[in-house]
A tleap script that builds the chain and sets N, CA, C and O, in Angstrom:
source leaprc.protein.ff14SB
mol = sequence {
  NMET LYS PHE GLN THR GLN GLU ASN ALA ILE
  PHE CYS ASN MET ASP VAL PHE THR GLN LEU
  GLU ARG GLU ASN HIE VAL GLN ASN THR VAL
  ARG LEU PHE GLN THR VAL GLU ASP ILE ARG
  ASP ALA GLU ASN GLY PHE VAL PHE LEU PHE
  PRO GLN THR ASN SER SER GLU ASN ILE SER
  ARG PHE ALA GLU PHE ILE PHE ASN GLU ARG
  ARG CYS CYS PRO PHE LEU GLU PHE THR LEU
  LYS VAL ALA PRO ASN ASP GLY PRO ILE SER
  LEU LEU LEU SER GLY PRO GLU GLY THR ARG
  GLU PHE LEU HIE GLU GLU PHE SER GLU ALA
  PHE CSER
}
set mol.1.N position { 0.466 -0.964 0.559 }
set mol.1.CA position { 0.408 -0.114 -0.077 }
set mol.1.C position { 1.208 1.558 -0.104 }
set mol.1.O position { 2.015 2.196 0.572 }
set mol.2.N position { 0.865 1.629 -0.621 }
set mol.2.CA position { 1.514 3.365 -0.575 }
set mol.2.C position { 0.562 4.502 -1.252 }
set mol.2.O position { -0.255 4.295 -2.149 }
set mol.3.N position { 0.879 5.892 -0.553 }
set mol.3.CA position { 0.605 7.513 -1.080 }
set mol.3.C position { 1.058 8.008 -1.394 }
set mol.3.O position { 1.887 8.245 -0.515 }
set mol.4.N position { 1.177 8.297 -1.821 }
set mol.4.CA position { 2.493 9.738 -2.790 }
set mol.4.C position { 2.283 10.802 -1.567 }
set mol.4.O position { 1.462 10.772 -0.651 }
set mol.5.N position { 3.106 11.567 -1.807 }
set mol.5.CA position { 2.695 13.737 -1.029 }
set mol.5.C position { 3.647 13.567 -1.294 }
set mol.5.O position { 4.189 12.467 -1.399 }
set mol.6.N position { 4.191 14.798 -1.506 }
set mol.6.CA position { 5.118 16.064 -2.282 }
set mol.6.C position { 6.793 16.110 -1.283 }
set mol.6.O position { 7.870 15.940 -1.855 }
set mol.7.N position { 6.729 16.257 -0.412 }
set mol.7.CA position { 7.370 16.224 0.564 }
set mol.7.C position { 8.377 13.479 0.880 }
set mol.7.O position { 9.515 13.020 0.983 }
set mol.8.N position { 6.838 12.792 0.865 }
set mol.8.CA position { 6.994 11.540 1.355 }
set mol.8.C position { 6.695 10.782 0.870 }
set mol.8.O position { 5.774 11.059 0.101 }
set mol.9.N position { 7.142 9.283 0.866 }
set mol.9.CA position { 6.008 8.029 0.321 }
set mol.9.C position { 6.034 7.981 0.725 }
set mol.9.O position { 7.122 8.358 1.159 }
set mol.10.N position { 5.170 7.493 1.672 }
set mol.10.CA position { 4.292 6.915 2.532 }
set mol.10.C position { 3.881 5.516 2.129 }
set mol.10.O position { 3.324 5.316 1.050 }
set mol.11.N position { 4.185 4.418 3.100 }
set mol.11.CA position { 4.118 2.989 2.766 }
set mol.11.C position { 4.700 2.088 3.646 }
set mol.11.O position { 5.584 2.335 4.466 }
set mol.12.N position { 4.004 0.742 3.369 }
set mol.12.CA position { 3.558 -0.054 4.076 }
set mol.12.C position { 4.716 -2.112 2.962 }
set mol.12.O position { 4.292 -3.029 2.258 }
set mol.13.N position { 6.550 -1.619 3.697 }
set mol.13.CA position { 6.310 -2.699 3.840 }
set mol.13.C position { 6.453 -3.748 3.843 }
set mol.13.O position { 7.618 -4.095 4.039 }
set mol.14.N position { 5.471 -4.802 3.651 }
set mol.14.CA position { 5.920 -6.163 4.116 }
set mol.14.C position { 6.376 -7.294 3.673 }
set mol.14.O position { 5.730 -8.312 3.919 }
set mol.15.N position { 7.209 -7.343 3.158 }
set mol.15.CA position { 8.514 -7.761 1.780 }
set mol.15.C position { 9.576 -8.806 3.552 }
set mol.15.O position { 10.001 -9.947 3.731 }
set mol.16.N position { 9.531 -7.539 4.379 }
set mol.16.CA position { 11.155 -7.327 5.636 }
set mol.16.C position { 10.151 -7.750 6.705 }
set mol.16.O position { 10.184 -7.087 7.742 }
set mol.17.N position { 8.785 -9.279 6.584 }
set mol.17.CA position { 8.890 -9.723 7.335 }
set mol.17.C position { 8.841 -11.377 6.362 }
set mol.17.O position { 8.396 -11.622 5.241 }
set mol.18.N position { 9.731 -12.549 7.730 }
set mol.18.CA position { 8.913 -13.326 6.464 }
set mol.18.C position { 7.592 -13.804 6.685 }
set mol.18.O position { 6.923 -13.159 7.493 }
set mol.19.N position { 6.794 -15.321 5.855 }
set mol.19.CA position { 6.089 -15.133 5.864 }
set mol.19.C position { 5.394 -15.674 7.603 }
set mol.19.O position { 4.197 -15.474 7.813 }
set mol.20.N position { 6.395 -16.427 8.864 }
set mol.20.CA position { 5.374 -16.798 9.387 }
set mol.20.C position { 5.448 -15.170 10.135 }
set mol.20.O position { 4.518 -14.367 10.222 }
set mol.21.N position { 6.651 -15.032 10.547 }
set mol.21.CA position { 5.967 -13.504 10.933 }
set mol.21.C position { 4.892 -12.436 10.638 }
set mol.21.O position { 4.026 -11.947 11.364 }
set mol.22.N position { 5.347 -12.146 8.841 }
set mol.22.CA position { 4.286 -12.004 8.604 }
set mol.22.C position { 3.131 -11.841 9.323 }
set mol.22.O position { 2.802 -10.802 9.895 }
set mol.23.N position { 2.381 -13.092 9.288 }
set mol.23.CA position { 1.143 -14.035 10.343 }
set mol.23.C position { 0.827 -13.768 10.818 }
set mol.23.O position { -0.331 -13.351 10.827 }
set mol.24.N position { 1.893 -13.786 11.945 }
set mol.24.CA position { 2.176 -12.845 12.766 }
set mol.24.C position { 1.742 -11.630 13.695 }
set mol.24.O position { 0.902 -11.065 14.395 }
set mol.25.N position { 2.771 -11.681 13.233 }
set mol.25.CA position { 2.505 -10.318 13.096 }
set mol.25.C position { 0.244 -9.712 12.159 }
set mol.25.O position { -0.767 -9.291 12.720 }
set mol.26.N position { 0.333 -9.807 11.729 }
set mol.26.CA position { -0.912 -10.246 10.975 }
set mol.26.C position { -2.700 -9.890 11.781 }
set mol.26.O position { -3.737 -9.232 11.697 }
set mol.27.N position { -1.721 -11.255 12.765 }
set mol.27.CA position { -3.118 -11.869 13.862 }
set mol.27.C position { -2.966 -10.769 14.727 }
set mol.27.O position { -3.915 -10.038 15.010 }
set mol.28.N position { -1.204 -10.521 15.402 }
set mol.28.CA position { -1.269 -9.667 16.619 }
set mol.28.C position { -2.193 -8.384 16.475 }
set mol.28.O position { -2.888 -7.911 17.375 }
set mol.29.N position { -2.117 -8.079 15.641 }
set mol.29.CA position { -3.253 -6.330 15.389 }
set mol.29.C position { -3.881 -6.303 14.963 }
set mol.29.O position { -4.488 -5.232 14.950 }
set mol.30.N position { -4.408 -7.448 14.161 }
set mol.30.CA position { -6.330 -7.488 14.499 }
set mol.30.C position { -6.864 -7.404 15.502 }
set mol.30.O position { -7.819 -6.765 15.943 }
set mol.31.N position { -5.599 -8.698 16.166 }
set mol.31.CA position { -6.697 -8.998 17.890 }
set mol.31.C position { -5.949 -7.513 18.978 }
set mol.31.O position { -6.013 -7.403 20.203 }
set mol.32.N position { -5.237 -6.482 17.891 }
set mol.32.CA position { -5.326 -5.469 19.630 }
set mol.32.C position { -6.732 -4.579 18.478 }
set mol.32.O position { -7.672 -4.027 19.050 }
set mol.33.N position { -6.684 -4.578 17.527 }
set mol.33.CA position { -7.286 -3.343 17.081 }
set mol.33.C position { -9.206 -3.928 16.550 }
set mol.33.O position { -9.798 -3.266 15.698 }
set mol.34.N position { -9.597 -4.645 16.929 }
set mol.34.CA position { -10.494 -5.136 17.384 }
set mol.34.C position { -10.665 -5.055 18.154 }
set mol.34.O position { -11.848 -5.342 18.337 }
set mol.35.N position { -9.865 -4.606 19.582 }
set mol.35.CA position { -10.689 -4.225 21.165 }
set mol.35.C position { -10.727 -2.509 20.981 }
set mol.35.O position { -10.873 -1.808 21.982 }
set mol.36.N position { -10.617 -2.046 19.944 }
set mol.36.CA position { -10.831 -0.307 19.715 }
set mol.36.C position { -11.392 0.005 20.093 }
set mol.36.O position { -12.448 -0.606 19.927 }
set mol.37.N position { -11.467 0.948 20.805 }
set mol.37.CA position { -13.458 1.845 22.074 }
set mol.37.C position { -13.711 3.191 21.102 }
set mol.37.O position { -14.828 3.691 20.968 }
set mol.38.N position { -12.962 3.508 20.695 }
set mol.38.CA position { -12.740 4.866 20.187 }
set mol.38.C position { -11.655 5.093 18.939 }
set mol.38.O position { -10.831 4.250 18.584 }
set mol.39.N position { -11.797 6.143 18.473 }
set mol.39.CA position { -10.994 7.306 17.870 }
set mol.39.C position { -11.465 8.209 17.833 }
set mol.39.O position { -12.536 8.809 17.742 }
set mol.40.N position { -9.742 8.301 17.986 }
set mol.40.CA position { -9.554 10.437 18.609 }
set mol.40.C position { -9.064 10.997 16.904 }
set mol.40.O position { -8.556 10.012 16.369 }
set mol.41.N position { -9.053 11.913 16.157 }
set mol.41.CA position { -8.438 12.497 15.809 }
set mol.41.C position { -7.021 13.477 16.372 }
set mol.41.O position { -7.036 14.032 17.471 }
set mol.42.N position { -5.962 13.552 15.514 }
set mol.42.CA position { -5.238 13.496 16.455 }
set mol.42.C position { -4.200 14.393 14.806 }
set mol.42.O position { -4.431 13.810 13.747 }
set mol.43.N position { -3.208 15.646 14.692 }
set mol.43.CA position { -3.176 15.878 13.445 }
set mol.43.C position { -2.149 14.652 13.472 }
set mol.43.O position { -1.884 13.868 14.383 }
set mol.44.N position { -1.548 14.773 11.867 }
set mol.44.CA position { -1.392 14.079 11.191 }
set mol.44.C position { -1.588 12.207 11.614 }
set mol.44.O position { -0.611 11.464 11.522 }
set mol.45.N position { -2.916 11.701 12.043 }
set mol.45.CA position { -2.940 10.268 12.483 }
set mol.45.C position { -3.884 10.573 13.392 }
set mol.45.O position { -3.866 11.763 13.708 }
set mol.46.N position { -4.510 10.072 13.797 }
set mol.46.CA position { -5.353 9.394 14.865 }
set mol.46.C position { -5.124 9.557 16.559 }
set mol.46.O position { -4.531 10.492 17.096 }
set mol.47.N position { -5.506 8.856 16.973 }
set mol.47.CA position { -5.187 8.963 18.288 }
set mol.47.C position { -6.055 6.895 18.783 }
set mol.47.O position { -7.045 6.906 19.515 }
set mol.48.N position { -5.683 5.933 18.442 }
set mol.48.CA position { -6.366 5.019 19.706 }
set mol.48.C position { -7.001 4.466 20.362 }
set mol.48.O position { -6.660 3.290 20.237 }
set mol.49.N position { -8.403 4.602 21.602 }
set mol.49.CA position { -8.286 3.484 22.668 }
set mol.49.C position { -8.904 2.563 22.773 }
set mol.49.O position { -10.064 2.296 22.460 }
set mol.50.N position { -7.682 1.717 23.497 }
set mol.50.CA position { -8.312 0.994 24.013 }
set mol.50.C position { -9.080 0.400 25.413 }
set mol.50.O position { -9.285 1.255 26.274 }
set mol.51.N position { -9.350 -0.451 25.600 }
set mol.51.CA position { -9.663 -0.675 26.933 }
set mol.51.C position { -9.463 -1.074 28.307 }
set mol.51.O position { -8.636 -1.975 28.445 }
set mol.52.N position { -10.065 -0.590 29.468 }
set mol.52.CA position { -8.620 -1.066 30.022 }
set mol.52.C position { -8.094 -2.500 30.803 }
set mol.52.O position { -8.932 -3.390 30.944 }
set mol.53.N position { -7.053 -2.663 31.182 }
set mol.53.CA position { -5.969 -3.921 31.339 }
set mol.53.C position { -5.742 -4.460 32.143 }
set mol.53.O position { -4.536 -4.342 31.923 }
set mol.54.N position { -5.761 -4.943 32.872 }
set mol.54.CA position { -4.595 -6.160 33.529 }
set mol.54.C position { -3.637 -6.346 33.224 }
set mol.54.O position { -2.761 -6.077 34.045 }
set mol.55.N position { -3.272 -6.833 32.065 }
set mol.55.CA position { -2.701 -7.954 31.246 }
set mol.55.C position { -1.436 -7.717 30.971 }
set mol.55.O position { -1.205 -7.732 29.762 }
set mol.56.N position { -0.308 -7.451 31.820 }
set mol.56.CA position { 1.353 -7.325 31.118 }
set mol.56.C position { 0.948 -7.882 29.427 }
set mol.56.O position { 1.698 -7.357 28.605 }
set mol.57.N position { -0.218 -8.949 28.740 }
set mol.57.CA position { 0.062 -10.001 28.644 }
set mol.57.C position { -0.798 -8.796 27.416 }
set mol.57.O position { -0.764 -8.871 26.188 }
set mol.58.N position { -1.258 -8.127 27.966 }
set mol.58.CA position { -1.912 -7.123 26.633 }
set mol.58.C position { -0.363 -5.691 26.349 }
set mol.58.O position { -0.075 -5.289 25.222 }
set mol.59.N position { 0.286 -5.253 27.506 }
set mol.59.CA position { 0.620 -4.356 27.047 }
set mol.59.C position { 2.098 -5.017 26.299 }
set mol.59.O position { 3.053 -4.403 25.824 }
set mol.60.N position { 1.872 -6.390 26.403 }
set mol.60.CA position { 3.269 -7.210 25.716 }
set mol.60.C position { 2.391 -6.946 23.859 }
set mol.60.O position { 2.743 -7.509 22.823 }
set mol.61.N position { 2.001 -6.602 23.914 }
set mol.61.CA position { 1.362 -7.240 22.769 }
set mol.61.C position { 1.279 -6.152 21.717 }
set mol.61.O position { 1.234 -6.373 20.507 }
set mol.62.N position { 1.258 -4.473 22.523 }
set mol.62.CA position { 1.031 -3.232 22.394 }
set mol.62.C position { 2.806 -3.057 21.446 }
set mol.62.O position { 3.058 -2.321 20.492 }
set mol.63.N position { 3.868 -4.162 22.271 }
set mol.63.CA position { 5.175 -3.039 22.457 }
set mol.63.C position { 5.515 -4.834 21.079 }
set mol.63.O position { 6.696 -5.180 21.082 }
set mol.64.N position { 4.755 -5.537 20.326 }
set mol.64.CA position { 5.413 -6.080 19.557 }
set mol.64.C position { 5.170 -5.619 18.743 }
set mol.64.O position { 6.221 -5.301 18.185 }
set mol.65.N position { 4.177 -5.245 18.081 }
set mol.65.CA position { 2.856 -4.703 17.285 }
set mol.65.C position { 4.416 -3.588 17.120 }
set mol.65.O position { 5.418 -3.768 16.428 }
set mol.66.N position { 3.973 -2.162 18.306 }
set mol.66.CA position { 4.917 -1.530 17.933 }
set mol.66.C position { 6.366 -2.103 17.426 }
set mol.66.O position { 7.169 -1.529 16.690 }
set mol.67.N position { 6.421 -2.758 17.730 }
set mol.67.CA position { 8.115 -2.812 16.851 }
set mol.67.C position { 8.419 -3.818 15.028 }
set mol.67.O position { 9.188 -3.853 14.068 }
set mol.68.N position { 7.596 -4.236 15.390 }
set mol.68.CA position { 6.981 -4.920 14.085 }
set mol.68.C position { 5.943 -3.133 12.616 }
set mol.68.O position { 6.188 -2.598 11.535 }
set mol.69.N position { 5.104 -3.071 13.492 }
set mol.69.CA position { 4.761 -1.582 12.822 }
set mol.69.C position { 5.633 -1.157 12.222 }
set mol.69.O position { 5.527 -1.193 10.996 }
set mol.70.N position { 6.900 -0.558 12.849 }
set mol.70.CA position { 7.900 -0.160 12.190 }
set mol.70.C position { 9.151 -0.590 11.204 }
set mol.70.O position { 9.735 0.108 10.375 }
set mol.71.N position { 9.323 -1.655 11.483 }
set mol.71.CA position { 9.155 -2.287 10.381 }
set mol.71.C position { 9.076 -2.312 9.480 }
set mol.71.O position { 10.095 -2.336 8.791 }
set mol.72.N position { 7.183 -2.327 8.620 }
set mol.72.CA position { 7.219 -2.376 7.778 }
set mol.72.C position { 6.957 -0.929 6.817 }
set mol.72.O position { 7.063 -0.509 5.665 }
set mol.73.N position { 6.426 -0.413 8.566 }
set mol.73.CA position { 5.828 0.939 8.203 }
set mol.73.C position { 6.887 2.715 9.790 }
set mol.73.O position { 6.678 3.470 10.739 }
set mol.74.N position { 8.054 2.136 8.643 }
set mol.74.CA position { 8.891 3.486 8.701 }
set mol.74.C position { 8.822 4.659 8.960 }
set mol.74.O position { 9.454 5.309 9.793 }
set mol.75.N position { 7.818 5.058 8.036 }
set mol.75.CA position { 7.324 7.355 8.496 }
set mol.75.C position { 6.221 7.026 9.970 }
set mol.75.O position { 5.741 7.950 10.627 }
set mol.76.N position { 6.042 5.954 10.196 }
set mol.76.CA position { 4.795 5.829 11.370 }
set mol.76.C position { 5.968 6.673 12.497 }
set mol.76.O position { 7.168 6.501 12.280 }
set mol.77.N position { 5.403 7.821 14.009 }
set mol.77.CA position { 5.426 7.847 14.752 }
set mol.77.C position { 4.754 7.465 15.950 }
set mol.77.O position { 3.628 7.890 15.689 }
set mol.78.N position { 4.651 6.853 17.313 }
set mol.78.CA position { 4.153 5.912 18.381 }
set mol.78.C position { 4.307 5.917 19.317 }
set mol.78.O position { 4.990 5.088 19.917 }
set mol.79.N position { 3.457 7.303 20.028 }
set mol.79.CA position { 2.706 7.045 21.693 }
set mol.79.C position { 1.913 6.572 21.585 }
set mol.79.O position { 0.994 6.723 20.780 }
set mol.80.N position { 2.199 5.258 23.070 }
set mol.80.CA position { 1.603 4.645 24.104 }
set mol.80.C position { 1.580 5.442 25.512 }
set mol.80.O position { 2.197 6.047 26.389 }
set mol.81.N position { 0.522 5.011 25.070 }
set mol.81.CA position { -0.016 5.506 26.708 }
set mol.81.C position { -1.092 4.507 27.666 }
set mol.81.O position { -2.282 4.197 27.603 }
set mol.82.N position { 0.069 4.208 28.581 }
set mol.82.CA position { -0.830 3.226 29.691 }
set mol.82.C position { -0.761 3.780 31.065 }
set mol.82.O position { 0.179 4.029 31.819 }
set mol.83.N position { -2.496 3.935 31.190 }
set mol.83.CA position { -3.448 4.822 32.808 }
set mol.83.C position { -3.083 3.854 33.750 }
set mol.83.O position { -3.201 2.629 33.790 }
set mol.84.N position { -2.571 4.768 34.563 }
set mol.84.CA position { -2.181 4.200 35.961 }
set mol.84.C position { -3.602 3.271 36.838 }
set mol.84.O position { -4.792 3.584 36.783 }
set mol.85.N position { -2.891 1.901 37.727 }
set mol.85.CA position { -4.258 1.178 38.145 }
set mol.85.C position { -5.144 1.477 37.310 }
set mol.85.O position { -6.072 2.267 37.137 }
set mol.86.N position { -4.185 -0.045 36.452 }
set mol.86.CA position { -4.865 -1.538 35.030 }
set mol.86.C position { -5.889 0.171 34.344 }
set mol.86.O position { -6.796 -0.147 33.575 }
set mol.87.N position { -5.779 1.515 34.552 }
set mol.87.CA position { -6.646 2.246 33.389 }
set mol.87.C position { -6.641 2.042 32.119 }
set mol.87.O position { -5.989 1.001 32.042 }
set mol.88.N position { -7.037 2.442 30.673 }
set mol.88.CA position { -7.122 2.642 29.008 }
set mol.88.C position { -6.159 2.663 29.059 }
set mol.88.O position { -5.362 2.917 29.962 }
set mol.89.N position { -6.028 2.225 27.467 }
set mol.89.CA position { -4.376 1.958 26.823 }
set mol.89.C position { -4.916 3.123 25.881 }
set mol.89.O position { -6.145 3.163 25.936 }
set mol.90.N position { -4.278 4.248 24.887 }
set mol.90.CA position { -4.054 4.909 23.997 }
set mol.90.C position { -3.044 5.059 23.417 }
set mol.90.O position { -2.047 5.132 24.135 }
set mol.91.N position { -2.904 5.135 22.394 }
set mol.91.CA position { -1.917 4.764 21.389 }
set mol.91.C position { -2.031 5.982 19.509 }
set mol.91.O position { -2.750 5.957 18.509 }
set mol.92.N position { -1.151 6.622 19.875 }
set mol.92.CA position { -1.458 7.944 19.015 }
set mol.92.C position { -0.357 6.466 17.442 }
set mol.92.O position { 0.652 5.760 17.452 }
set mol.93.N position { -1.225 6.735 16.674 }
set mol.93.CA position { -0.584 6.087 15.676 }
set mol.93.C position { -0.078 8.114 14.604 }
set mol.93.O position { -1.102 8.786 14.483 }
set mol.94.N position { 1.008 8.709 14.105 }
set mol.94.CA position { 1.236 10.005 13.704 }
set mol.94.C position { 2.782 9.685 12.900 }
set mol.94.O position { 3.839 9.105 13.144 }
set mol.95.N position { 1.883 10.795 11.338 }
set mol.95.CA position { 3.229 11.266 10.230 }
set mol.95.C position { 2.979 11.973 9.944 }
set mol.95.O position { 2.114 12.758 10.334 }
set mol.96.N position { 4.339 11.982 8.296 }
set mol.96.CA position { 4.372 13.093 7.612 }
set mol.96.C position { 2.830 12.969 7.235 }
set mol.96.O position { 1.874 12.206 7.371 }
set mol.97.N position { 3.187 14.201 6.672 }
set mol.97.CA position { 1.372 14.721 6.029 }
set mol.97.C position { 1.253 13.307 4.596 }
set mol.97.O position { 2.184 12.887 3.908 }
set mol.98.N position { -0.367 12.841 4.551 }
set mol.98.CA position { -1.055 11.609 4.490 }
set mol.98.C position { -1.417 10.521 5.277 }
set mol.98.O position { -2.074 9.545 4.915 }
set mol.99.N position { -0.698 10.870 6.960 }
set mol.99.CA position { -0.164 9.722 7.360 }
set mol.99.C position { -2.385 9.528 7.964 }
set mol.99.O position { -2.746 8.410 8.332 }
set mol.100.N position { -2.865 10.054 7.954 }
set mol.100.CA position { -4.110 10.068 8.357 }
set mol.100.C position { -4.794 8.854 7.142 }
set mol.100.O position { -5.398 7.798 7.336 }
set mol.101.N position { -4.509 9.344 6.255 }
set mol.101.CA position { -5.160 9.234 4.742 }
set mol.101.C position { -4.788 7.234 4.703 }
set mol.101.O position { -5.569 6.296 4.543 }
set mol.102.N position { -3.398 7.255 4.910 }
set mol.102.CA position { -2.997 5.407 4.667 }
set mol.102.C position { -3.563 5.209 6.277 }
set mol.102.O position { -4.643 4.622 6.340 }
set mol.103.N position { -3.099 5.533 7.284 }
set mol.103.CA position { -3.704 4.486 8.829 }
set mol.103.C position { -5.451 4.426 8.510 }
set mol.103.O position { -5.976 3.444 9.034 }
set mol.104.N position { -6.740 5.652 7.459 }
set mol.104.CA position { -8.376 4.811 8.154 }
set mol.104.C position { -7.839 4.263 6.964 }
set mol.104.O position { -8.775 3.564 6.574 }
set mol.105.N position { -6.599 4.095 5.851 }
set mol.105.CA position { -7.607 2.480 4.610 }
set mol.105.C position { -7.088 1.492 5.848 }
set mol.105.O position { -7.972 1.005 6.552 }
set mol.106.N position { -6.237 1.295 6.032 }
set mol.106.CA position { -4.136 0.005 6.770 }
set mol.106.C position { -5.910 -0.907 7.857 }
set mol.106.O position { -6.262 -2.066 8.072 }
set mol.107.N position { -6.553 0.670 8.253 }
set mol.107.CA position { -6.875 0.025 9.653 }
set mol.107.C position { -8.050 0.030 9.498 }
set mol.107.O position { -8.620 -0.125 10.578 }
set mol.108.N position { -9.194 0.207 8.080 }
set mol.108.CA position { -10.229 0.603 8.688 }
set mol.108.C position { -11.399 -0.362 9.241 }
set mol.108.O position { -12.520 0.123 9.399 }
set mol.109.N position { -11.231 -1.309 9.448 }
set mol.109.CA position { -12.337 -2.406 10.591 }
set mol.109.C position { -12.049 -2.349 11.544 }
set mol.109.O position { -12.324 -3.175 12.414 }
set mol.110.N position { -11.153 -0.965 11.732 }
set mol.110.CA position { -11.467 -0.579 13.232 }
set mol.110.C position { -12.220 0.887 13.607 }
set mol.110.O position { -12.615 1.512 14.591 }
set mol.111.N position { -12.141 1.000 12.134 }
set mol.111.CA position { -13.523 2.635 11.524 }
set mol.111.C position { -14.675 2.278 11.773 }
set mol.111.O position { -15.271 2.952 12.613 }
set mol.112.N position { -15.432 1.046 11.112 }
set mol.112.CA position { -16.000 1.107 11.498 }
set mol.112.C position { -17.696 0.707 12.855 }
set mol.112.O position { -18.503 1.599 13.116 }
savepdb mol mol.pdb
quit
């Protein structure tokens, strides 16, 4: 998937993964984004809000997602916020101009 802007090429390169890594990344991403409770606009991106969690496994999934997403989409910037007392998690995904359109298409199921 590729979006062109005047300054940057925004693209996802899934070829950075082996077949197994790709399958695991897609499964983890689907699992995470199926739990999105709300989406808020942000400058050149979106804030995805997830439910409360008291599981270190859930937080590990976010770390794994960010690690792998940086490999295939190096233009993205990530800000993970974990609220105290097992509160909700928010994940800001942003980047250069055109990132919002890319994210809307890439994570379209979360927007429905």
